[in-house]
Every structure is written in structure tokens, then in C-alpha cells.
C-alpha positions in Angstrom: 0.0 0.0 0.1 1.5 3.4 -0.9 2.3 6.0 1.9 -0.3 8.2 1.0 -3.1 5.6 1.6 -1.4 4.3 4.8 -1.2 7.6 6.1 -4.8 8.5 5.2 -6.1 5.1 6.6 -4.2 5.4 9.7 -5.1 9.1 10.0 -8.8 8.3 9.9 -8.6 5.0 12.2 -7.2 7.2 15.2 -9.9 9.5 15.2 -7.7 12.3 14.5 -9.6 15.3 13.2 -6.9 17.4 11.8 -7.5 16.3 8.3 -11.4 17.3 8.4 -10.3 20.6 10.1 -8.0 21.5 7.4 -10.4 20.8 4.6 -13.1 23.2 6.4 -10.2 25.4 7.2 -9.3 25.5 3.5 -13.0 26.3 2.4 -13.4 29.2 4.7 -9.8 30.5 3.5 -10.8 30.4 -0.1 -14.0 32.2 0.4 -12.0 35.0 2.5 -9.2 35.1 0.2 -11.4 35.6 -2.6 -13.4 38.3 -1.2 -10.7 40.3 0.1 -8.8 40.0 -3.2 -12.1 40.6 -5.5 -12.9 43.7 -3.2 -9.5 45.0 -3.3 -8.9 44.7 -7.1 -12.3 44.5 -8.8 -11.4 41.6 -10.8 -12.8 38.3 -10.8 -9.8 36.6 -12.5 -7.1 38.2 -10.3 -9.6 37.6 -7.3 -9.8 33.9 -8.5 -5.9 33.4 -8.8 -5.0 34.9 -5.4 -7.9 32.8 -3.7 -6.4 29.5 -5.4 -2.7 30.2 -4.8 -2.4 31.7 -1.4 -4.9 29.4 0.6 -3.6 26.4 -1.1 0.0 26.7 0.2 -1.6 28.2 3.5 -3.7 25.1 4.0 -0.9 22.8 3.5 1.2 24.5 6.1 -1.8 24.6 8.5 -2.3 20.9 8.1 1.5 20.0 9.2 1.0 22.6 11.8 -1.6 20.9 13.3 0.4 17.5 13.1 3.4 19.0 14.9 1.0 20.9 17.6 -0.7 17.3 18.2 2.6 15.7 18.6 3.9 18.4 20.9 0.6 18.3 23.1 1.1 14.2 23.2 4.5 14.6 24.4 3.9 17.3 26.7 1.3 15.2 28.3 3.5 12.1 28.5 6.4 14.2 29.9 3.8 15.5 32.8 2.7 11.8 33.4 6.2 10.5 33.7 7.1 13.4 36.1 4.1 12.6 38.4 5.0 9.1 38.6 8.5 9.8 39.3 7.4 12.2 42.1 4.9 9.8 43.3 7.7 7.0 43.6 10.0 9.2 45.3 7.7 9.9 48.1 
């Protein structure tokens, strides 16, 4: 199985919602980017181009930001539990 299929399959199996959150973020971002670009330029073509390029790059960055953030939270929780266990054993 390809790495991408494994990633998507494992991603949904773990209950991680970052992919769904990324998709809804992308939709919102496209709408906002188009609206702002269109209002600033008055040109549907330029507004559309800006709305396709910038949010696409930002959405990919957001997805990886979410993954890194989740890993950081897991590590912080594991470290806190480890410290508590060590403290409890010392007493």
C-alpha cells in the first residue's frame, strides 16, 4: 500500500480530526481570500487566482502545523505523567 494510502487510512482510524479541520479551514480560507482580493482589485480573474494560490499553500502549511502541534501536546502530556509518576514514587 502506498505511503499516502497508509497515512490517510491510519489518520482516520485514530480519530484524529486534523484532516477534516484542514478541509473546513481551506474552504473558509478560499472564500475569505477571494472576497478580499476581489474587493481590493475589482477583478474576478485576479481574485480567483489569488484565492487559489495563497490559501492552497497556507492550507498545506496549516495541516502540518496541526500535526506538529498534536505531537507536541502528546509529548507534553507524556512528560507530565512521567514526572508525576517519578514524584509519586519518590515520596
